[in-house]
mmCIF file as gemmi writes it, N, C-alpha and C atoms, coordinates in Angstrom:
data_model
loop_
_atom_site.group_PDB
_atom_site.id
_atom_site.type_symbol
_atom_site.label_atom_id
_atom_site.label_alt_id
_atom_site.label_comp_id
_atom_site.label_asym_id
_atom_site.label_entity_id
_atom_site.label_seq_id
_atom_site.pdbx_PDB_ins_code
_atom_site.Cartn_x
_atom_site.Cartn_y
_atom_site.Cartn_z
_atom_site.occupancy
_atom_site.B_iso_or_equiv
_atom_site.pdbx_formal_charge
_atom_site.auth_seq_id
_atom_site.auth_asym_id
_atom_site.pdbx_PDB_model_num
ATOM 1 N N . MET Axp A 1 ? -2.083 -7.848 -13.181 1 0 ? 1 A 1
ATOM 2 C CA . MET Axp A 1 ? -0.646 -8.042 -13.176 1 0 ? 1 A 1
ATOM 3 C C . MET Axp A 1 ? -0.159 -8.088 -11.73 1 0 ? 1 A 1
ATOM 4 N N . HIS Axp A 2 ? 0.679 -9.024 -11.44 1 0 ? 2 A 1
ATOM 5 C CA . HIS Axp A 2 ? 1.21 -9.146 -10.089 1 0 ? 2 A 1
ATOM 6 C C . HIS Axp A 2 ? 2.367 -8.192 -9.874 1 0 ? 2 A 1
ATOM 7 N N . PHE Axp A 3 ? 2.397 -7.611 -8.693 1 0 ? 3 A 1
ATOM 8 C CA . PHE Axp A 3 ? 3.466 -6.712 -8.287 1 0 ? 3 A 1
ATOM 9 C C . PHE Axp A 3 ? 4.056 -7.207 -6.982 1 0 ? 3 A 1
ATOM 10 N N . LEU Axp A 4 ? 5.233 -6.704 -6.661 1 0 ? 4 A 1
ATOM 11 C CA . LEU Axp A 4 ? 5.837 -6.92 -5.354 1 0 ? 4 A 1
ATOM 12 C C . LEU Axp A 4 ? 5.594 -5.643 -4.556 1 0 ? 4 A 1
ATOM 13 N N . ILE Axp A 5 ? 4.971 -5.774 -3.379 1 0 ? 5 A 1
ATOM 14 C CA . ILE Axp A 5 ? 4.578 -4.617 -2.589 1 0 ? 5 A 1
ATOM 15 C C . ILE Axp A 5 ? 5.3 -4.668 -1.245 1 0 ? 5 A 1
ATOM 16 N N . VAL Axp A 6 ? 5.948 -3.564 -0.883 1 0 ? 6 A 1
ATOM 17 C CA . VAL Axp A 6 ? 6.632 -3.459 0.402 1 0 ? 6 A 1
ATOM 18 C C . VAL Axp A 6 ? 6.082 -2.24 1.138 1 0 ? 6 A 1
ATOM 19 N N . PRO Axp A 7 ? 5.474 -2.421 2.317 1 0 ? 7 A 1
ATOM 20 C CA . PRO Axp A 7 ? 5.042 -1.275 3.118 1 0 ? 7 A 1
ATOM 21 C C . PRO Axp A 7 ? 6.276 -0.517 3.624 1 0 ? 7 A 1
ATOM 22 N N . MET Axp A 8 ? 6.248 0.796 3.514 1 0 ? 8 A 1
ATOM 23 C CA . MET Axp A 8 ? 7.407 1.61 3.868 1 0 ? 8 A 1
ATOM 24 C C . MET Axp A 8 ? 7.32 2.225 5.268 1 0 ? 8 A 1
ATOM 25 N N . ARG Axp A 9 ? 6.215 1.954 5.977 1 0 ? 9 A 1
ATOM 26 C CA . ARG Axp A 9 ? 6.048 2.47 7.335 1 0 ? 9 A 1
ATOM 27 C C . ARG Axp A 9 ? 5.439 1.385 8.223 1 0 ? 9 A 1
ATOM 28 N N . VAL Axp A 10 ? 5.669 1.515 9.512 1 0 ? 10 A 1
ATOM 29 C CA . VAL Axp A 10 ? 5.05 0.65 10.512 1 0 ? 10 A 1
ATOM 30 C C . VAL Axp A 10 ? 4.346 1.562 11.505 1 0 ? 10 A 1
ATOM 31 N N . ARG Axp A 11 ? 3.008 1.484 11.513 1 0 ? 11 A 1
ATOM 32 C CA . ARG Axp A 11 ? 2.183 2.353 12.359 1 0 ? 11 A 1
ATOM 33 C C . ARG Axp A 11 ? 2.574 3.822 12.228 1 0 ? 11 A 1
ATOM 34 N N . GLY Axp A 12 ? 2.813 4.237 10.976 1 0 ? 12 A 1
ATOM 35 C CA . GLY Axp A 12 ? 3.108 5.628 10.66 1 0 ? 12 A 1
ATOM 36 C C . GLY Axp A 12 ? 4.569 6.018 10.771 1 0 ? 12 A 1
ATOM 37 N N . VAL Axp A 13 ? 5.401 5.167 11.338 1 0 ? 13 A 1
ATOM 38 C CA . VAL Axp A 13 ? 6.83 5.472 11.508 1 0 ? 13 A 1
ATOM 39 C C . VAL Axp A 13 ? 7.6 4.919 10.313 1 0 ? 13 A 1
ATOM 40 N N . PRO Axp A 14 ? 8.371 5.785 9.621 1 0 ? 14 A 1
ATOM 41 C CA . PRO Axp A 14 ? 9.108 5.307 8.44 1 0 ? 14 A 1
ATOM 42 C C . PRO Axp A 14 ? 10.136 4.235 8.795 1 0 ? 14 A 1
ATOM 43 N N . ARG Axp A 15 ? 10.236 3.232 7.922 1 0 ? 15 A 1
ATOM 44 C CA . ARG Axp A 15 ? 11.262 2.206 8.059 1 0 ? 15 A 1
ATOM 45 C C . ARG Axp A 15 ? 12.538 2.717 7.424 1 0 ? 15 A 1
ATOM 46 N N . SER Axp A 16 ? 13.679 2.197 7.847 1 0 ? 16 A 1
ATOM 47 C CA . SER Axp A 16 ? 14.951 2.601 7.256 1 0 ? 16 A 1
ATOM 48 C C . SER Axp A 16 ? 15.059 2.033 5.838 1 0 ? 16 A 1
ATOM 49 N N . LYS Axp A 17 ? 15.924 2.627 5.036 1 0 ? 17 A 1
ATOM 50 C CA . LYS Axp A 17 ? 16.115 2.131 3.666 1 0 ? 17 A 1
ATOM 51 C C . LYS Axp A 17 ? 16.592 0.686 3.678 1 0 ? 17 A 1
ATOM 52 N N . LYS Axp A 18 ? 17.432 0.342 4.648 1 0 ? 18 A 1
ATOM 53 C CA . LYS Axp A 18 ? 17.929 -1.033 4.743 1 0 ? 18 A 1
ATOM 54 C C . LYS Axp A 18 ? 16.777 -1.992 5.028 1 0 ? 18 A 1
ATOM 55 N N . GLU Axp A 19 ? 15.871 -1.622 5.948 1 0 ? 19 A 1
ATOM 56 C CA . GLU Axp A 19 ? 14.711 -2.471 6.251 1 0 ? 19 A 1
ATOM 57 C C . GLU Axp A 19 ? 13.814 -2.645 5.027 1 0 ? 19 A 1
ATOM 58 N N . ILE Axp A 20 ? 13.607 -1.557 4.294 1 0 ? 20 A 1
ATOM 59 C CA . ILE Axp A 20 ? 12.746 -1.613 3.109 1 0 ? 20 A 1
ATOM 60 C C . ILE Axp A 20 ? 13.373 -2.491 2.034 1 0 ? 20 A 1
ATOM 61 N N . ASN Axp A 21 ? 14.673 -2.332 1.804 1 0 ? 21 A 1
ATOM 62 C CA . ASN Axp A 21 ? 15.341 -3.106 0.753 1 0 ? 21 A 1
ATOM 63 C C . ASN Axp A 21 ? 15.457 -4.586 1.081 1 0 ? 21 A 1
ATOM 64 N N . THR Axp A 22 ? 15.515 -4.938 2.374 1 0 ? 22 A 1
ATOM 65 C CA . THR Axp A 22 ? 15.661 -6.343 2.753 1 0 ? 22 A 1
ATOM 66 C C . THR Axp A 22 ? 14.334 -7.002 3.131 1 0 ? 22 A 1
ATOM 67 N N . ALA Axp A 23 ? 13.259 -6.23 3.161 1 0 ? 23 A 1
ATOM 68 C CA . ALA Axp A 23 ? 11.948 -6.788 3.524 1 0 ? 23 A 1
ATOM 69 C C . ALA Axp A 23 ? 11.469 -7.771 2.464 1 0 ? 23 A 1
ATOM 70 N N . VAL Axp A 24 ? 10.783 -8.798 2.914 1 0 ? 24 A 1
ATOM 71 C CA . VAL Axp A 24 ? 10.181 -9.762 1.993 1 0 ? 24 A 1
ATOM 72 C C . VAL Axp A 24 ? 8.901 -9.122 1.444 1 0 ? 24 A 1
ATOM 73 N N . PRO Axp A 25 ? 8.834 -8.907 0.128 1 0 ? 25 A 1
ATOM 74 C CA . PRO Axp A 25 ? 7.654 -8.241 -0.434 1 0 ? 25 A 1
ATOM 75 C C . PRO Axp A 25 ? 6.435 -9.151 -0.48 1 0 ? 25 A 1
ATOM 76 N N . ILE Axp A 26 ? 5.271 -8.523 -0.472 1 0 ? 26 A 1
ATOM 77 C CA . ILE Axp A 26 ? 4.008 -9.223 -0.649 1 0 ? 26 A 1
ATOM 78 C C . ILE Axp A 26 ? 3.702 -9.186 -2.14 1 0 ? 26 A 1
ATOM 79 N N . ARG Axp A 27 ? 3.267 -10.304 -2.69 1 0 ? 27 A 1
ATOM 80 C CA . ARG Axp A 27 ? 2.984 -10.389 -4.117 1 0 ? 27 A 1
ATOM 81 C C . ARG Axp A 27 ? 1.475 -10.351 -4.318 1 0 ? 27 A 1
ATOM 82 N N . GLY Axp A 28 ? 0.995 -9.432 -5.165 1 0 ? 28 A 1
ATOM 83 C CA . GLY Axp A 28 ? -0.438 -9.362 -5.413 1 0 ? 28 A 1
ATOM 84 C C . GLY Axp A 28 ? -0.79 -8.341 -6.479 1 0 ? 28 A 1
ATOM 85 N N . ASP Axp A 29 ? -2.087 -8.266 -6.786 1 0 ? 29 A 1
ATOM 86 C CA . ASP Axp A 29 ? -2.612 -7.309 -7.755 1 0 ? 29 A 1
ATOM 87 C C . ASP Axp A 29 ? -3.032 -6.044 -7.01 1 0 ? 29 A 1
ATOM 88 N N . VAL Axp A 30 ? -2.529 -4.906 -7.435 1 0 ? 30 A 1
ATOM 89 C CA . VAL Axp A 30 ? -2.901 -3.633 -6.819 1 0 ? 30 A 1
ATOM 90 C C . VAL Axp A 30 ? -4.082 -3.055 -7.594 1 0 ? 30 A 1
ATOM 91 N N . HIS Axp A 31 ? -5.129 -2.704 -6.879 1 0 ? 31 A 1
ATOM 92 C CA . HIS Axp A 31 ? -6.344 -2.166 -7.473 1 0 ? 31 A 1
ATOM 93 C C . HIS Axp A 31 ? -6.548 -0.748 -6.976 1 0 ? 31 A 1
ATOM 94 N N . LEU Axp A 32 ? -6.665 0.204 -7.898 1 0 ? 32 A 1
ATOM 95 C CA . LEU Axp A 32 ? -6.91 1.604 -7.563 1 0 ? 32 A 1
ATOM 96 C C . LEU Axp A 32 ? -8.331 1.965 -7.97 1 0 ? 32 A 1
ATOM 97 N N . CYS Axp A 33 ? -9.056 2.632 -7.076 1 0 ? 33 A 1
ATOM 98 C CA . CYS Axp A 33 ? -10.43 3.009 -7.397 1 0 ? 33 A 1
ATOM 99 C C . CYS Axp A 33 ? -10.857 4.177 -6.508 1 0 ? 33 A 1
ATOM 100 N N . VAL Axp A 34 ? -12.012 4.732 -6.824 1 0 ? 34 A 1
ATOM 101 C CA . VAL Axp A 34 ? -12.623 5.74 -5.962 1 0 ? 34 A 1
ATOM 102 C C . VAL Axp A 34 ? -13.647 5.01 -5.106 1 0 ? 34 A 1
ATOM 103 N N . ASP Axp A 35 ? -13.435 5.047 -3.806 1 0 ? 35 A 1
ATOM 104 C CA . ASP Axp A 35 ? -14.302 4.358 -2.852 1 0 ? 35 A 1
ATOM 105 C C . ASP Axp A 35 ? -15.368 5.339 -2.374 1 0 ? 35 A 1
ATOM 106 N N . ALA Axp A 36 ? -16.613 5.101 -2.759 1 0 ? 36 A 1
ATOM 107 C CA . ALA Axp A 36 ? -17.703 6.02 -2.408 1 0 ? 36 A 1
ATOM 108 C C . ALA Axp A 36 ? -18.033 5.986 -0.922 1 0 ? 36 A 1
ATOM 109 N N . PHE Axp A 37 ? -17.732 4.875 -0.25 1 0 ? 37 A 1
ATOM 110 C CA . PHE Axp A 37 ? -18.071 4.725 1.167 1 0 ? 37 A 1
ATOM 111 C C . PHE Axp A 37 ? -16.807 4.459 1.982 1 0 ? 37 A 1
ATOM 112 N N . SER Axp A 38 ? -15.859 5.358 1.921 1 0 ? 38 A 1
ATOM 113 C CA . SER Axp A 38 ? -14.609 5.159 2.647 1 0 ? 38 A 1
ATOM 114 C C . SER Axp A 38 ? -14.76 5.53 4.117 1 0 ? 38 A 1
ATOM 115 N N . PRO Axp A 39 ? -13.849 5.068 4.958 1 0 ? 39 A 1
ATOM 116 C CA . PRO Axp A 39 ? -13.892 5.436 6.371 1 0 ? 39 A 1
ATOM 117 C C . PRO Axp A 39 ? -13.612 6.925 6.598 1 0 ? 39 A 1
ATOM 118 N N . MET Axp A 40 ? -13.21 7.633 5.544 1 0 ? 40 A 1
ATOM 119 C CA . MET Axp A 40 ? -12.926 9.058 5.667 1 0 ? 40 A 1
ATOM 120 C C . MET Axp A 40 ? -14.216 9.88 5.751 1 0 ? 40 A 1
ATOM 121 N N . GLY Axp A 41 ? -15.359 9.23 5.489 1 0 ? 41 A 1
ATOM 122 C CA . GLY Axp A 41 ? -16.638 9.92 5.555 1 0 ? 41 A 1
ATOM 123 C C . GLY Axp A 41 ? -17.018 10.628 4.269 1 0 ? 41 A 1
ATOM 124 N N . ARG Axp A 42 ? -16.276 10.377 3.208 1 0 ? 42 A 1
ATOM 125 C CA . ARG Axp A 42 ? -16.532 10.982 1.902 1 0 ? 42 A 1
ATOM 126 C C . ARG Axp A 42 ? -15.878 10.107 0.842 1 0 ? 42 A 1
ATOM 127 N N . PRO Axp A 43 ? -16.211 10.321 -0.414 1 0 ? 43 A 1
ATOM 128 C CA . PRO Axp A 43 ? -15.524 9.536 -1.45 1 0 ? 43 A 1
ATOM 129 C C . PRO Axp A 43 ? -14.012 9.76 -1.388 1 0 ? 43 A 1
ATOM 130 N N . SER Axp A 44 ? -13.274 8.692 -1.572 1 0 ? 44 A 1
ATOM 131 C CA . SER Axp A 44 ? -11.821 8.754 -1.427 1 0 ? 44 A 1
ATOM 132 C C . SER Axp A 44 ? -11.176 7.796 -2.412 1 0 ? 44 A 1
ATOM 133 N N . SER Axp A 45 ? -10.05 8.191 -2.973 1 0 ? 45 A 1
ATOM 134 C CA . SER Axp A 45 ? -9.3 7.257 -3.813 1 0 ? 45 A 1
ATOM 135 C C . SER Axp A 45 ? -8.658 6.224 -2.885 1 0 ? 45 A 1
ATOM 136 N N . SER Axp A 46 ? -8.68 4.978 -3.312 1 0 ? 46 A 1
ATOM 137 C CA . SER Axp A 46 ? -8.112 3.935 -2.46 1 0 ? 46 A 1
ATOM 138 C C . SER Axp A 46 ? -7.292 2.963 -3.294 1 0 ? 46 A 1
ATOM 139 N N . ALA Axp A 47 ? -6.307 2.357 -2.645 1 0 ? 47 A 1
ATOM 140 C CA . ALA Axp A 47 ? -5.478 1.32 -3.247 1 0 ? 47 A 1
ATOM 141 C C . ALA Axp A 47 ? -5.597 0.089 -2.357 1 0 ? 47 A 1
ATOM 142 N N . SER Axp A 48 ? -5.856 -1.053 -2.969 1 0 ? 48 A 1
ATOM 143 C CA . SER Axp A 48 ? -5.958 -2.29 -2.21 1 0 ? 48 A 1
ATOM 144 C C . SER Axp A 48 ? -5.354 -3.424 -3.022 1 0 ? 48 A 1
ATOM 145 N N . ILE Axp A 49 ? -5.125 -4.54 -2.342 1 0 ? 49 A 1
ATOM 146 C CA . ILE Axp A 49 ? -4.562 -5.711 -3 1 0 ? 49 A 1
ATOM 147 C C . ILE Axp A 49 ? -5.695 -6.692 -3.246 1 0 ? 49 A 1
ATOM 148 N N . LEU Axp A 50 ? -5.932 -7.034 -4.524 1 0 ? 50 A 1
ATOM 149 C CA . LEU Axp A 50 ? -7.026 -7.927 -4.875 1 0 ? 50 A 1
ATOM 150 C C . LEU Axp A 50 ? -6.683 -9.392 -4.69 1 0 ? 50 A 1
ATOM 151 N N . LYS Axp A 51 ? -5.592 -9.84 -5.261 1 0 ? 51 A 1
ATOM 152 C CA . LYS Axp A 51 ? -5.233 -11.259 -5.203 1 0 ? 51 A 1
ATOM 153 C C . LYS Axp A 51 ? -3.844 -11.381 -4.608 1 0 ? 51 A 1
ATOM 154 N N . ILE Axp A 52 ? -3.732 -12.269 -3.647 1 0 ? 52 A 1
ATOM 155 C CA . ILE Axp A 52 ? -2.417 -12.552 -3.088 1 0 ? 52 A 1
ATOM 156 C C . ILE Axp A 52 ? -2.202 -14.049 -3.129 1 0 ? 52 A 1
ATOM 157 N N . HIS Axp A 53 ? -0.968 -14.448 -3.043 1 0 ? 53 A 1
ATOM 158 C CA . HIS Axp A 53 ? -0.648 -15.866 -3.015 1 0 ? 53 A 1
ATOM 159 C C . HIS Axp A 53 ? -1.048 -16.441 -1.659 1 0 ? 53 A 1
ATOM 160 N N . PRO Axp A 54 ? -1.416 -17.701 -1.61 1 0 ? 54 A 1
ATOM 161 C CA . PRO Axp A 54 ? -1.803 -18.319 -0.339 1 0 ? 54 A 1
ATOM 162 C C . PRO Axp A 54 ? -0.699 -18.159 0.709 1 0 ? 54 A 1
ATOM 163 N N . GLY Axp A 55 ? -1.11 -17.804 1.903 1 0 ? 55 A 1
ATOM 164 C CA . GLY Axp A 55 ? -0.151 -17.644 2.993 1 0 ? 55 A 1
ATOM 165 C C . GLY Axp A 55 ? 0.436 -16.249 3.105 1 0 ? 55 A 1
ATOM 166 N N . GLU Axp A 56 ? 0.219 -15.415 2.1 1 0 ? 56 A 1
ATOM 167 C CA . GLU Axp A 56 ? 0.742 -14.047 2.149 1 0 ? 56 A 1
ATOM 168 C C . GLU Axp A 56 ? -0.119 -13.209 3.089 1 0 ? 56 A 1
ATOM 169 N N . PRO Axp A 57 ? 0.489 -12.333 3.877 1 0 ? 57 A 1
ATOM 170 C CA . PRO Axp A 57 ? -0.317 -11.45 4.729 1 0 ? 57 A 1
ATOM 171 C C . PRO Axp A 57 ? -1.025 -10.4 3.881 1 0 ? 57 A 1
ATOM 172 N N . LEU Axp A 58 ? -2.214 -10.034 4.299 1 0 ? 58 A 1
ATOM 173 C CA . LEU Axp A 58 ? -2.999 -9.037 3.58 1 0 ? 58 A 1
ATOM 174 C C . LEU Axp A 58 ? -2.72 -7.662 4.159 1 0 ? 58 A 1
ATOM 175 N N . LEU Axp A 59 ? -2.487 -6.689 3.299 1 0 ? 59 A 1
ATOM 176 C CA . LEU Axp A 59 ? -2.278 -5.312 3.748 1 0 ? 59 A 1
ATOM 177 C C . LEU Axp A 59 ? -3.612 -4.59 3.812 1 0 ? 59 A 1
ATOM 178 N N . PRO Axp A 60 ? -3.808 -3.733 4.82 1 0 ? 60 A 1
ATOM 179 C CA . PRO Axp A 60 ? -5.036 -2.934 4.83 1 0 ? 60 A 1
ATOM 180 C C . PRO Axp A 60 ? -5.018 -1.957 3.661 1 0 ? 60 A 1
ATOM 181 N N . PRO Axp A 61 ? -6.175 -1.572 3.136 1 0 ? 61 A 1
ATOM 182 C CA . PRO Axp A 61 ? -6.19 -0.651 1.998 1 0 ? 61 A 1
ATOM 183 C C . PRO Axp A 61 ? -5.649 0.721 2.367 1 0 ? 61 A 1
ATOM 184 N N . LEU Axp A 62 ? -5.131 1.402 1.359 1 0 ? 62 A 1
ATOM 185 C CA . LEU Axp A 62 ? -4.69 2.797 1.521 1 0 ? 62 A 1
ATOM 186 C C . LEU Axp A 62 ? -5.839 3.701 1.099 1 0 ? 62 A 1
ATOM 187 N N . HIS Axp A 63 ? -6.25 4.603 1.97 1 0 ? 63 A 1
ATOM 188 C CA . HIS Axp A 63 ? -7.281 5.581 1.641 1 0 ? 63 A 1
ATOM 189 C C . HIS Axp A 63 ? -6.579 6.897 1.306 1 0 ? 63 A 1
ATOM 190 N N . GLU Axp A 64 ? -7.221 7.713 0.478 1 0 ? 64 A 1
ATOM 191 C CA . GLU Axp A 64 ? -6.602 8.961 -0.004 1 0 ? 64 A 1
ATOM 192 C C . GLU Axp A 64 ? -5.289 8.644 -0.719 1 0 ? 64 A 1
ATOM 193 N N . ALA Axp A 65 ? -5.26 7.533 -1.444 1 0 ? 65 A 1
ATOM 194 C CA . ALA Axp A 65 ? -4.039 7.063 -2.094 1 0 ? 65 A 1
ATOM 195 C C . ALA Axp A 65 ? -3.674 7.942 -3.288 1 0 ? 65 A 1
ATOM 196 N N . VAL Axp A 66 ? -2.408 8.324 -3.345 1 0 ? 66 A 1
ATOM 197 C CA . VAL Axp A 66 ? -1.872 9.082 -4.476 1 0 ? 66 A 1
ATOM 198 C C . VAL Axp A 66 ? -0.52 8.486 -4.855 1 0 ? 66 A 1
ATOM 199 N N . MET Axp A 67 ? -0.202 8.55 -6.135 1 0 ? 67 A 1
ATOM 200 C CA . MET Axp A 67 ? 1.104 8.107 -6.597 1 0 ? 67 A 1
ATOM 201 C C . MET Axp A 67 ? 2.094 9.239 -6.335 1 0 ? 67 A 1
ATOM 202 N N . THR Axp A 68 ? 3.086 8.964 -5.492 1 0 ? 68 A 1
ATOM 203 C CA . THR Axp A 68 ? 4.053 10.002 -5.14 1 0 ? 68 A 1
ATOM 204 C C . THR Axp A 68 ? 5.39 9.825 -5.84 1 0 ? 68 A 1
ATOM 205 N N . GLY Axp A 69 ? 5.571 8.71 -6.527 1 0 ? 69 A 1
ATOM 206 C CA . GLY Axp A 69 ? 6.805 8.489 -7.262 1 0 ? 69 A 1
ATOM 207 C C . GLY Axp A 69 ? 6.592 7.417 -8.305 1 0 ? 69 A 1
ATOM 208 N N . MET Axp A 70 ? 7.379 7.492 -9.38 1 0 ? 70 A 1
ATOM 209 C CA . MET Axp A 70 ? 7.227 6.507 -10.448 1 0 ? 70 A 1
ATOM 210 C C . MET Axp A 70 ? 8.539 6.36 -11.193 1 0 ? 70 A 1
ATOM 211 N N . SER Axp A 71 ? 8.869 5.121 -11.553 1 0 ? 71 A 1
ATOM 212 C CA . SER Axp A 71 ? 10.042 4.851 -12.376 1 0 ? 71 A 1
ATOM 213 C C . SER Axp A 71 ? 9.632 3.843 -13.442 1 0 ? 71 A 1
ATOM 214 N N . SER Axp A 72 ? 10.58 3.392 -14.23 1 0 ? 72 A 1
ATOM 215 C CA . SER Axp A 72 ? 10.238 2.461 -15.304 1 0 ? 72 A 1
ATOM 216 C C . SER Axp A 72 ? 9.828 1.084 -14.781 1 0 ? 72 A 1
ATOM 217 N N . MET Axp A 73 ? 10.237 0.72 -13.58 1 0 ? 73 A 1
ATOM 218 C CA . MET Axp A 73 ? 9.934 -0.611 -13.051 1 0 ? 73 A 1
ATOM 219 C C . MET Axp A 73 ? 9.163 -0.593 -11.734 1 0 ? 73 A 1
ATOM 220 N N . GLY Axp A 74 ? 8.687 0.578 -11.308 1 0 ? 74 A 1
ATOM 221 C CA . GLY Axp A 74 ? 7.971 0.603 -10.049 1 0 ? 74 A 1
ATOM 222 C C . GLY Axp A 74 ? 7.338 1.946 -9.758 1 0 ? 74 A 1
ATOM 223 N N . ALA Axp A 75 ? 6.694 2.024 -8.585 1 0 ? 75 A 1
ATOM 224 C CA . ALA Axp A 75 ? 6.024 3.258 -8.175 1 0 ? 75 A 1
ATOM 225 C C . ALA Axp A 75 ? 5.892 3.264 -6.658 1 0 ? 75 A 1
ATOM 226 N N . THR Axp A 76 ? 5.565 4.423 -6.129 1 0 ? 76 A 1
ATOM 227 C CA . THR Axp A 76 ? 5.297 4.576 -4.708 1 0 ? 76 A 1
ATOM 228 C C . THR Axp A 76 ? 3.921 5.206 -4.548 1 0 ? 76 A 1
ATOM 229 N N . PHE Axp A 77 ? 3.081 4.571 -3.729 1 0 ? 77 A 1
ATOM 230 C CA . PHE Axp A 77 ? 1.765 5.11 -3.4 1 0 ? 77 A 1
ATOM 231 C C . PHE Axp A 77 ? 1.766 5.488 -1.929 1 0 ? 77 A 1
ATOM 232 N N . THR Axp A 78 ? 1.197 6.633 -1.619 1 0 ? 78 A 1
ATOM 233 C CA . THR Axp A 78 ? 1.123 7.119 -0.251 1 0 ? 78 A 1
ATOM 234 C C . THR Axp A 78 ? -0.326 7.394 0.098 1 0 ? 78 A 1
ATOM 235 N N . GLY Axp A 79 ? -0.698 7.076 1.324 1 0 ? 79 A 1
ATOM 236 C CA . GLY Axp A 79 ? -2.063 7.315 1.77 1 0 ? 79 A 1
ATOM 237 C C . GLY Axp A 79 ? -2.197 7.075 3.255 1 0 ? 79 A 1
ATOM 238 N N . ILE Axp A 80 ? -3.397 6.734 3.665 1 0 ? 80 A 1
ATOM 239 C CA . ILE Axp A 80 ? -3.718 6.508 5.07 1 0 ? 80 A 1
ATOM 240 C C . ILE Axp A 80 ? -4.245 5.09 5.213 1 0 ? 80 A 1
ATOM 241 N N . GLU Axp A 81 ? -3.683 4.341 6.158 1 0 ? 81 A 1
ATOM 242 C CA . GLU Axp A 81 ? -4.214 3.012 6.461 1 0 ? 81 A 1
ATOM 243 C C . GLU Axp A 81 ? -4.831 3.055 7.855 1 0 ? 81 A 1
ATOM 244 N N . ILE Axp A 82 ? -5.85 2.246 8.039 1 0 ? 82 A 1
ATOM 245 C CA . ILE Axp A 82 ? -6.532 2.21 9.328 1 0 ? 82 A 1
ATOM 246 C C . ILE Axp A 82 ? -6.318 0.842 9.956 1 0 ? 82 A 1
ATOM 247 N N . ASN Axp A 83 ? -5.656 0.835 11.126 1 0 ? 83 A 1
ATOM 248 C CA . ASN Axp A 83 ? -5.398 -0.39 11.89 1 0 ? 83 A 1
ATOM 249 C C . ASN Axp A 83 ? -6.022 -0.242 13.261 1 0 ? 83 A 1
ATOM 250 N N . ASP Axp A 84 ? -6.903 -1.157 13.616 1 0 ? 84 A 1
ATOM 251 C CA . ASP Axp A 84 ? -7.554 -1.146 14.931 1 0 ? 84 A 1
ATOM 252 C C . ASP Axp A 84 ? -8.218 0.195 15.231 1 0 ? 84 A 1
ATOM 253 N N . GLY Axp A 85 ? -8.825 0.807 14.221 1 0 ? 85 A 1
ATOM 254 C CA . GLY Axp A 85 ? -9.539 2.053 14.402 1 0 ? 85 A 1
ATOM 255 C C . GLY Axp A 85 ? -8.675 3.3 14.456 1 0 ? 85 A 1
ATOM 256 N N . VAL Axp A 86 ? -7.367 3.156 14.253 1 0 ? 86 A 1
ATOM 257 C CA . VAL Axp A 86 ? -6.443 4.293 14.277 1 0 ? 86 A 1
ATOM 258 C C . VAL Axp A 86 ? -5.891 4.503 12.87 1 0 ? 86 A 1
ATOM 259 N N . ALA Axp A 87 ? -5.883 5.76 12.412 1 0 ? 87 A 1
ATOM 260 C CA . ALA Axp A 87 ? -5.375 6.091 11.074 1 0 ? 87 A 1
ATOM 261 C C . ALA Axp A 87 ? -3.884 6.401 11.146 1 0 ? 87 A 1
ATOM 262 N N . TYR Axp A 88 ? -3.117 5.777 10.261 1 0 ? 88 A 1
ATOM 263 C CA . TYR Axp A 88 ? -1.678 5.976 10.191 1 0 ? 88 A 1
ATOM 264 C C . TYR Axp A 88 ? -1.277 6.333 8.76 1 0 ? 88 A 1
ATOM 265 N N . ALA Axp A 89 ? -0.236 7.129 8.617 1 0 ? 89 A 1
ATOM 266 C CA . ALA Axp A 89 ? 0.344 7.381 7.299 1 0 ? 89 A 1
ATOM 267 C C . ALA Axp A 89 ? 1.01 6.09 6.831 1 0 ? 89 A 1
ATOM 268 N N . GLN Axp A 90 ? 0.918 5.807 5.533 1 0 ? 90 A 1
ATOM 269 C CA . GLN Axp A 90 ? 1.537 4.608 4.978 1 0 ? 90 A 1
ATOM 270 C C . GLN Axp A 90 ? 1.931 4.867 3.535 1 0 ? 90 A 1
ATOM 271 N N . SER Axp A 91 ? 3.017 4.243 3.113 1 0 ? 91 A 1
ATOM 272 C CA . SER Axp A 91 ? 3.446 4.27 1.71 1 0 ? 91 A 1
ATOM 273 C C . SER Axp A 91 ? 3.773 2.85 1.3 1 0 ? 91 A 1
ATOM 274 N N . TRP Axp A 92 ? 3.458 2.538 0.043 1 0 ? 92 A 1
ATOM 275 C CA . TRP Axp A 92 ? 3.785 1.232 -0.516 1 0 ? 92 A 1
ATOM 276 C C . TRP Axp A 92 ? 4.791 1.43 -1.636 1 0 ? 92 A 1
ATOM 277 N N . TRP Axp A 93 ? 5.86 0.647 -1.616 1 0 ? 93 A 1
ATOM 278 C CA . TRP Axp A 93 ? 6.798 0.587 -2.73 1 0 ? 93 A 1
ATOM 279 C C . TRP Axp A 93 ? 6.341 -0.587 -3.579 1 0 ? 93 A 1
ATOM 280 N N . ILE Axp A 94 ? 5.94 -0.29 -4.798 1 0 ? 94 A 1
ATOM 281 C CA . ILE Axp A 94 ? 5.391 -1.303 -5.701 1 0 ? 94 A 1
ATOM 282 C C . ILE Axp A 94 ? 6.339 -1.446 -6.883 1 0 ? 94 A 1
ATOM 283 N N . ARG Axp A 95 ? 6.717 -2.693 -7.179 1 0 ? 95 A 1
ATOM 284 C CA . ARG Axp A 95 ? 7.617 -2.903 -8.316 1 0 ? 95 A 1
ATOM 285 C C . ARG Axp A 95 ? 7.253 -4.176 -9.055 1 0 ? 95 A 1
ATOM 286 N N . VAL Axp A 96 ? 7.761 -4.281 -10.24 1 0 ? 96 A 1
ATOM 287 C CA . VAL Axp A 96 ? 7.509 -5.445 -11.084 1 0 ? 96 A 1
ATOM 288 C C . VAL Axp A 96 ? 8.411 -6.589 -10.611 1 0 ? 96 A 1
ATOM 289 N N . PRO Axp A 97 ? 7.857 -7.811 -10.502 1 0 ? 97 A 1
ATOM 290 C CA . PRO Axp A 97 ? 8.691 -8.94 -10.041 1 0 ? 97 A 1
ATOM 291 C C . PRO Axp A 97 ? 9.772 -9.315 -11.037 1 0 ? 97 A 1
C-alpha cells in the first residue's frame, strides 16, 4: 500500500509544524522488519521505503524504528537514520494518500 511520507527532522533538528505541513511528501511503500545486520552492530527493527515513484528522492532507512503515534489515517515512526556515516534522530509522518 502506498503512503505519503514526510521526514520530520533535518540532520536531527526538528522541522517546524508549518514546514512539515507544507512539505511535499514522498510516496512509497513502507516496509518494517527486523534487520539482523544493522549498522547498530546488533539486530534492529528498521523501516524503509520499498517502492517509490520515478523521480522521488529515496529516504535512508530508520534503524531502531518504533511507532510513536497512530491515528485512523496515519502514524509516526521514530528512529535513527545514518547520513554520511553520522547517526541522526529522525521521525517520519506517514499517512494515507
